[in-house]
C-alpha positions as a Markdown table, in Angstrom:
| # | Residue | x | y | z |
|---|---|---|---|---|
| 1 | Met | -29.6 | -208.8 | 78.2 |
| 2 | Leu | -31.7 | -211.8 | 77.6 |
| 3 | Asp | -28.6 | -213.6 | 76.5 |
| 4 | Gln | -27.3 | -213.2 | 80.1 |
| 5 | Ile | -30.1 | -215.4 | 81.4 |
| 6 | Arg | -29.5 | -219.0 | 81.4 |
| 7 | Ile | -31.9 | -221.9 | 81.9 |
| 8 | Val | -30.2 | -224.8 | 83.8 |
| 9 | Leu | -31.6 | -228.2 | 83.7 |
| 10 | Val | -30.1 | -230.6 | 86.2 |
| 11 | Asn | -29.9 | -234.3 | 85.6 |
| 12 | Thr | -32.8 | -234.4 | 83.1 |
| 13 | Ser | -33.8 | -238.0 | 82.2 |
| 14 | His | -36.2 | -237.5 | 79.2 |
| 15 | Thr | -34.7 | -236.0 | 76.0 |
| 16 | Gly | -38.3 | -234.9 | 75.2 |
| 17 | Asn | -38.3 | -232.5 | 78.2 |
| 18 | Met | -35.2 | -230.8 | 76.9 |
| 19 | Gly | -36.9 | -230.2 | 73.5 |
| 20 | Ser | -40.2 | -229.0 | 75.2 |
| 21 | Ala | -38.1 | -226.7 | 77.4 |
| 22 | Ala | -36.3 | -225.4 | 74.5 |
| 23 | Arg | -39.5 | -224.5 | 72.8 |
| 24 | Ala | -40.8 | -222.7 | 76.0 |
| 25 | Met | -37.5 | -220.8 | 76.1 |
| 26 | Lys | -37.5 | -219.5 | 72.6 |
| 27 | Thr | -41.2 | -218.5 | 72.6 |
| 28 | Met | -40.2 | -216.0 | 75.5 |
| 29 | Gly | -36.9 | -214.9 | 73.6 |
| 30 | Leu | -34.4 | -217.0 | 75.9 |
| 31 | Ser | -31.8 | -218.8 | 74.2 |
| 32 | Gln | -29.1 | -220.0 | 76.9 |
| 33 | Met | -29.6 | -223.6 | 77.8 |
| 34 | Val | -27.2 | -225.5 | 80.1 |
| 35 | Leu | -27.5 | -229.2 | 80.8 |
| 36 | Val | -26.0 | -230.5 | 84.0 |
| 37 | Asp | -25.1 | -234.2 | 84.0 |
| 38 | Pro | -28.0 | -235.1 | 81.6 |
| 39 | Gln | -28.9 | -238.9 | 81.6 |
| 40 | Ala | -29.0 | -238.7 | 77.8 |
| 41 | Leu | -28.1 | -236.2 | 75.2 |
| 42 | Pro | -30.7 | -234.3 | 73.0 |
| 43 | Asp | -31.7 | -236.6 | 70.2 |
| 44 | Gly | -34.4 | -236.9 | 67.5 |
| 45 | Asn | -37.1 | -236.9 | 70.0 |
| 46 | Ala | -35.8 | -233.7 | 71.6 |
| 47 | Asn | -35.6 | -232.0 | 68.3 |
| 48 | Ala | -39.1 | -233.1 | 67.2 |
| 49 | Leu | -40.6 | -231.6 | 70.5 |
| 50 | Ala | -38.5 | -228.4 | 70.2 |
| 51 | Ala | -40.6 | -227.5 | 67.2 |
| 52 | Gly | -38.4 | -225.0 | 65.7 |
| 53 | Ala | -36.2 | -224.4 | 68.6 |
| 54 | Ser | -33.7 | -227.0 | 67.8 |
| 55 | Asp | -31.1 | -224.4 | 67.6 |
| 56 | Ile | -31.2 | -224.0 | 71.3 |
| 57 | Leu | -30.6 | -227.6 | 71.8 |
| 58 | Ala | -27.7 | -227.7 | 69.3 |
| 59 | Asn | -26.1 | -224.8 | 71.3 |
| 60 | Ala | -26.9 | -226.0 | 74.8 |
| 61 | Arg | -23.9 | -226.2 | 77.0 |
| 62 | Val | -23.2 | -229.6 | 78.7 |
| 63 | Val | -21.5 | -229.7 | 82.0 |
| 64 | Ala | -20.8 | -232.3 | 84.7 |
| 65 | Thr | -21.8 | -230.3 | 87.7 |
| 66 | Leu | -24.0 | -227.5 | 88.8 |
| 67 | Asp | -21.2 | -225.6 | 90.0 |
| 68 | Glu | -19.7 | -225.3 | 86.5 |
| 69 | Ala | -23.1 | -224.3 | 85.2 |
| 70 | Ile | -23.3 | -221.3 | 87.6 |
| 71 | Ala | -19.8 | -220.5 | 88.4 |
| 72 | Asp | -19.9 | -216.9 | 86.7 |
| 73 | Cys | -23.3 | -216.2 | 87.7 |
| 74 | Gly | -24.1 | -213.2 | 90.1 |
| 75 | Leu | -27.6 | -214.4 | 90.8 |
| 76 | Val | -28.9 | -218.0 | 91.0 |
| 77 | Ile | -32.4 | -218.9 | 91.6 |
| 78 | Gly | -33.4 | -222.4 | 92.3 |
| 79 | Thr | -37.0 | -223.9 | 91.6 |
| 80 | Ser | -38.6 | -225.8 | 94.5 |
| 81 | Ala | -41.9 | -227.4 | 94.7 |
| 82 | Arg | -41.8 | -228.5 | 98.4 |
| 83 | Ser | -40.8 | -227.1 | 101.7 |
| 84 | Arg | -37.5 | -227.8 | 103.2 |
| 85 | Thr | -36.1 | -228.4 | 106.7 |
| 86 | Leu | -33.9 | -225.4 | 106.2 |
| 87 | Ser | -35.9 | -222.5 | 105.1 |
| 88 | Trp | -34.5 | -220.2 | 102.4 |
| 89 | Pro | -35.5 | -216.8 | 101.0 |
| 90 | Met | -38.5 | -217.6 | 98.7 |
| 91 | Leu | -39.7 | -215.7 | 95.7 |
| 92 | Asp | -43.0 | -216.0 | 93.7 |
| 93 | Pro | -42.5 | -216.2 | 89.8 |
| 94 | Ser | -43.1 | -212.6 | 89.3 |
| 95 | Glu | -40.4 | -211.5 | 91.8 |
| 96 | Ala | -38.1 | -214.2 | 90.1 |
| 97 | Gly | -38.7 | -212.7 | 86.8 |
| 98 | Glu | -38.1 | -209.2 | 88.0 |
| 99 | Lys | -34.7 | -210.1 | 89.8 |
| 100 | Leu | -33.4 | -212.1 | 86.7 |
| 101 | Val | -34.1 | -209.3 | 84.4 |
| 102 | Ala | -32.7 | -206.5 | 86.7 |
| 103 | Glu | -29.4 | -208.4 | 87.5 |
| 104 | Gly | -29.3 | -209.6 | 84.0 |
| 105 | Met | -28.3 | -206.1 | 83.1 |
| 106 | Gln | -25.0 | -206.5 | 84.9 |
| 107 | His | -24.0 | -210.2 | 85.1 |
| 108 | Pro | -24.9 | -213.7 | 84.0 |
| 109 | Val | -27.9 | -215.2 | 86.0 |
| 110 | Ala | -29.2 | -218.5 | 86.4 |
| 111 | Leu | -32.6 | -220.1 | 86.8 |
| 112 | Val | -32.0 | -223.7 | 87.8 |
| 113 | Phe | -34.6 | -226.7 | 87.4 |
| 114 | Gly | -34.2 | -230.0 | 89.0 |
| 115 | Arg | -35.0 | -233.6 | 88.2 |
| 116 | Glu | -38.4 | -234.6 | 86.7 |
| 117 | Arg | -39.3 | -236.6 | 89.7 |
| 118 | Thr | -37.3 | -235.4 | 92.7 |
| 119 | Gly | -36.2 | -231.9 | 91.8 |
| 120 | Leu | -33.1 | -230.3 | 93.2 |
| 121 | Thr | -31.3 | -231.8 | 96.2 |
| 122 | Asn | -30.8 | -229.7 | 99.4 |
| 123 | Asp | -27.1 | -229.4 | 98.6 |
| 124 | Glu | -28.1 | -228.0 | 95.1 |
| 125 | Leu | -30.7 | -225.5 | 96.5 |
| 126 | Gln | -28.1 | -224.3 | 98.9 |
| 127 | Lys | -26.1 | -223.1 | 96.0 |
| 128 | Cys | -29.0 | -220.7 | 95.1 |
| 129 | His | -29.5 | -217.2 | 96.4 |
| 130 | Tyr | -33.3 | -217.7 | 96.3 |
| 131 | His | -35.9 | -220.2 | 95.7 |
| 132 | Val | -38.9 | -219.9 | 93.6 |
| 133 | Ala | -42.1 | -221.8 | 93.7 |
| 134 | Ile | -45.0 | -221.8 | 91.3 |
| 135 | Pro | -48.2 | -221.5 | 93.4 |
| 136 | Ala | -50.1 | -224.3 | 91.6 |
| 137 | Asn | -53.5 | -225.8 | 92.7 |
| 138 | Pro | -52.3 | -227.7 | 96.0 |
| 139 | Glu | -55.0 | -230.5 | 95.1 |
| 140 | Tyr | -53.3 | -231.0 | 91.8 |
| 141 | Ser | -49.9 | -229.4 | 91.4 |
| 142 | Ser | -48.6 | -231.7 | 88.8 |
| 143 | Leu | -46.4 | -229.3 | 86.7 |
| 144 | Asn | -44.1 | -231.2 | 84.1 |
| 145 | Leu | -40.6 | -229.6 | 83.5 |
| 146 | Ala | -41.6 | -227.8 | 80.4 |
| 147 | Met | -44.6 | -226.2 | 82.0 |
| 148 | Ala | -42.5 | -224.9 | 84.8 |
| 149 | Val | -39.9 | -223.5 | 82.4 |
| 150 | Gln | -42.7 | -221.8 | 80.3 |
| 151 | Thr | -44.3 | -220.3 | 83.4 |
| 152 | Leu | -41.0 | -218.8 | 84.7 |
| 153 | Cys | -39.8 | -217.7 | 81.2 |
| 154 | Tyr | -43.0 | -215.9 | 80.7 |
| 155 | Glu | -42.4 | -213.9 | 83.9 |
| 156 | Val | -38.8 | -213.1 | 82.7 |
| 157 | Arg | -40.2 | -211.9 | 79.5 |
| 158 | Met | -42.9 | -209.7 | 81.1 |
| 159 | His | -40.4 | -207.9 | 83.3 |
| 160 | Trp | -37.9 | -207.6 | 80.3 |
| 161 | Leu | -40.8 | -205.8 | 78.3 |
| 162 | Gln | -41.4 | -203.4 | 81.3 |
| 163 | Arg | -37.7 | -202.7 | 81.3 |
| 164 | Gln | -37.8 | -201.8 | 77.6 |
| 165 | Glu | -40.4 | -199.3 | 78.4 |
| 166 | Gln | -38.5 | -197.8 | 81.2 |
| 167 | Ala | -35.2 | -197.6 | 79.2 |
| 168 | Gly | -34.5 | -194.1 | 80.2 |
| 169 | Asp | -34.2 | -195.2 | 83.8 |
| 170 | Ser | -30.6 | -194.5 | 85.1 |
| 171 | Gly | -28.7 | -195.4 | 88.3 |
| 172 | Met | -25.6 | -196.9 | 89.5 |
| 173 | Ala | -25.4 | -200.6 | 88.9 |
| 174 | Val | -24.6 | -202.8 | 91.9 |
| 175 | Glu | -21.9 | -205.5 | 91.3 |
| 176 | Tyr | -22.5 | -208.8 | 93.0 |
| 177 | Pro | -19.9 | -211.5 | 93.2 |
| 178 | Ser | -20.3 | -214.5 | 91.1 |
| 179 | Ala | -21.4 | -218.0 | 92.5 |
| 180 | Glu | -17.8 | -219.2 | 92.2 |
| 181 | Gln | -16.4 | -216.2 | 94.2 |
| 182 | Leu | -19.3 | -216.9 | 96.9 |
| 183 | Glu | -18.2 | -220.6 | 97.1 |
| 184 | Gly | -14.6 | -219.4 | 97.8 |
| 185 | Phe | -15.8 | -217.1 | 100.5 |
| 186 | Tyr | -17.7 | -220.0 | 102.1 |
| 187 | Gln | -14.7 | -222.2 | 102.1 |
| 188 | His | -12.5 | -219.4 | 103.4 |
| 189 | Leu | -15.0 | -219.0 | 106.2 |
| 190 | Glu | -15.3 | -222.6 | 107.1 |
| 191 | Gln | -11.4 | -222.8 | 107.1 |
| 192 | Thr | -11.2 | -219.8 | 109.5 |
| 193 | Leu | -14.1 | -221.1 | 111.8 |
| 194 | Leu | -12.3 | -224.6 | 112.0 |
| 195 | Lys | -9.1 | -222.8 | 112.9 |
| 196 | Thr | -10.6 | -220.7 | 115.6 |
| 197 | Gly | -12.5 | -223.8 | 116.9 |
| 198 | Phe | -15.9 | -222.2 | 116.4 |
| 199 | Ile | -16.9 | -225.4 | 114.5 |
| 200 | Thr | -15.3 | -228.8 | 114.5 |
| 201 | Asp | -14.4 | -231.3 | 111.9 |
| 202 | Asp | -17.0 | -233.7 | 113.1 |
| 203 | His | -20.1 | -231.4 | 112.7 |
| 204 | Pro | -19.4 | -228.4 | 110.5 |
| 205 | Gly | -22.6 | -228.8 | 108.2 |
| 206 | Gln | -25.3 | -227.3 | 110.3 |
| 207 | Val | -23.6 | -224.2 | 111.2 |
| 208 | Met | -22.3 | -223.7 | 107.7 |
| 209 | Asn | -25.8 | -224.3 | 106.2 |
| 210 | Lys | -27.2 | -221.5 | 108.5 |
| 211 | Leu | -24.4 | -219.2 | 107.6 |
| 212 | Arg | -25.0 | -219.9 | 103.9 |
| 213 | Arg | -28.6 | -219.0 | 104.4 |
| 214 | Leu | -27.6 | -215.8 | 106.3 |
| 215 | Phe | -25.1 | -214.6 | 103.6 |
| 216 | Asn | -27.4 | -215.6 | 100.6 |
| 217 | Arg | -30.2 | -213.7 | 102.3 |
| 218 | Ala | -28.0 | -210.7 | 102.9 |
| 219 | Arg | -26.7 | -210.7 | 99.2 |
| 220 | Pro | -23.3 | -208.9 | 99.9 |
| 221 | Glu | -22.0 | -206.9 | 97.0 |
| 222 | Ala | -18.6 | -207.8 | 95.6 |
| 223 | Val | -17.0 | -204.9 | 97.5 |
| 224 | Glu | -18.6 | -206.1 | 100.7 |
| 225 | Leu | -17.6 | -209.7 | 100.0 |
| 226 | Asn | -13.9 | -208.6 | 99.5 |
| 227 | Ile | -14.1 | -207.0 | 103.0 |
| 228 | Leu | -15.4 | -210.0 | 104.5 |
| 229 | Arg | -12.5 | -212.0 | 102.9 |
| 230 | Gly | -10.0 | -209.4 | 104.3 |
| 231 | Ile | -11.6 | -209.8 | 107.7 |
| 232 | Leu | -11.1 | -213.6 | 107.6 |
| 233 | Thr | -7.5 | -213.3 | 106.4 |
| 234 | Ser | -6.8 | -211.1 | 109.4 |
| 235 | Val | -8.2 | -213.6 | 111.7 |
| 236 | Gln | -6.0 | -216.2 | 110.3 |
| 237 | Lys | -2.8 | -214.3 | 110.6 |
| 238 | Pro | -0.6 | -215.2 | 113.4 |
| 239 | Arg | -0.4 | -212.7 | 116.1 |
| 240 | Pro | 3.0 | -211.1 | 117.1 |
| 241 | Gln | 4.1 | -212.1 | 120.5 |
| 242 | Asp | 3.5 | -209.5 | 123.2 |
């Protein structure tokens, strides 16, 4: 199940941080690293700081966009250290670890970390179902990338260990749509709302941002998303003349 949990690093500038993050991952049993548009590829410095976790760097997948990194994921959690104009469902580290482990039983899941200096953009955060913030000392909340990776990977491991103890637990698994399927729904929704005149080409952003927040908070299941897509298709169909 831990192989279903991927650590996504966006636009990382220092290769040493990649190595330190790989070390943090391996100590907690995680191995799936994805580098999104890194400013440099892992090098000797990265391998030195990986300290025995160079296999994670060697197997890291490099992609151009965040969409590519999370396309098949049913759950995406983005790390955020500061408040945003548009509020989003927030988790603490323990809650994030619990959700990643629970849903990693069913489909790939992603924990996304942003740039060392500026973090994730608002557009990137809106591709996440939840945001997670580490409640550091507000008077000195300077966590480097590897520290943040270590803290959240630790929470993942703790909840994974709890799951191992509760291995006899049974129940129907809920299937959630992938990030790619969810993006397809948002595009379909925007096209439909443009066609009905509910939103205009000039200012679609604010309404669509709020709708994204609504549906990310609601977490529609795969079957429910299919129903919503069916409703949109029915709205788009031309009506027979009376």
